[in-house]
C-alpha positions, 0 to 999 in steps of 0.5 A: 109327028117329029121322028124323034118322038117316042112310039108311045106318043103316037096317036094310032087312031088319027091320020097325023096331018099337021096344020102348023103354019096357017096364014095366021095364028089368031090365038095361042091355045090356052090352058093346054097341059104341059105334057101335051104342049109340044104334042100338036095334033092339029090346029086349023081356022077352017071350021070344015077343017076342024070337023073333018080332023075332029071326026078322025080323033074322035068320031065323025061329026058336024061343027056349027059356029055361034054367031059372036066372033065366028070370024075369030074361030080358031081350033086345036087339038093336042094329045098323047096316046099311051097304048089303050088310053089317050090323054087329049086337049081340045080348044075351040075357041069360041061358042061353038056346037059339036054334034055326034050322032054315033060315038065311035069304039071307045069310053070318053071323058070330057072334062072342061078346063074352063067355061062350060058346055051344054051336052045332050047325051042320048036325050038327057041334057046337063051342064058340063063345067070344071066341076062336072064332066061327061062321060061316053059310050061307044055308039050313043050320041053327044051334042056339045054346046060349047061357050066361049073359051071352053077348052076341055081335057078328054081321056079316051079309052079304047072299047075293047081295053075296057071290055077286056079289063071289066072282064078279068075284074069280075071273073066272068064275059059280060052280057051287056055291052058297057054303058056309063051314066054320062054325068061325073061329079069332079068334087066327090072324094072318088072323083079326087082319086080320079083326077089324081090318076089322070095327073099320075099320067101327066107327070108320067108323060112330062118328065124325061126318064119316067118309066112311061117315057121309057115304055115301061109301066104303061100297062099298069098306069092304064089299068089304074085308070081303067079300074079308077073309073069302073068303080068310081062311075056307075054303069050297068055293070057297076053293082057286079063290081061294088057286090061281087057275086059270091058264085063258086065259079066266078070267084075261082075265075077271078082268083084265077085270072088274078094269078095269071096276070101276075104270072104272065112272064113266069112258067104257069101249068094248070097245076099252079093255077089250081093250087093258087086258087085252092081247087081243082084242075077240072073246077078251074077248067069248068069255071073258065068254059062256063064264064068265059068260054075258053080254057085258062092256057088259051087265056093265058096264051092270049093274054102273052100275045097282047103283052108282046104285042104291046111291047112291040109297039112300044119299043124301037129297033134303034133301042135294040129290041128284037122279036126274039127277046120279046118273044121269050120273055112272055113264054114263047121259046119257039120263034116260028110258032109265035110268028104264026099266032102272032099273025093269026091274032093281029093280021101282021108279023111281029117284026112289022109291028116293031117297025111301025 
């Protein structure tokens, strides 16, 4: 991508090989949202190359063209990645079949903006169209038979981020991997709010000077999208969200997690956490041990490390950001100790993250 594109716009899960300027560009990609129009990841008229590039952007896949207008094939992918959420626009132009044997470590919502796609997901077949989307889960198979002129908007959420977010929402570790029902009705009132959240992402990415363009507010926006999807779409953990457990341990942990999340940048002690949830320090510690297998202070430290990494990933040295500034913002006042913890968690130094 161009050097002046903000760091938040990078797609960290794809080789940034651009295929601009083929021998001839048969079609101009249609219906690309304005926020993504200048963020082309690839354009190709070669089906093999398209399958390879889609395999890197999504998951290893095979691509089979339909018999009609096969010689007019032209595929394009546009996209922007925030931190753990990406907004993509895929257009294959003609009728084609995309077969993904196993989805990668992410959840995705595929929303056709025109036409239709006949989908087979773990043996279940249904049609996706502008009023019915497809929700995929990691490790599951997906086959999409695109009709002519059936571009789609894809929202991708990294698996680790959604698991971490759901853990905070229910106040306990997950007993099973998350698996969503694959059919999403976009005509319900709840789904309207979901599409409103996506429109908010589009607006923030599109307008120069927005909070997201400045690398701020990204976490809150991603959490809105994740919470909305988890509450909207049936899954094997949906009942825990709709009918939260009244077990004392889970309630204490959930309230403590909310308090920690709201005060990550503040000085927080065990006494502060216990006082906020109206329980003893021992009860809070026991709840964390039973539900999350960790301690409140270790959890606090890990969340601060995650926020520090997010800031370093979004920031640019040319903007004046420094590792010391980020470390102190998130409560790490000993730079050497912060660097050791950071490298142990992420496999690189804080300065390496900032320079990337």
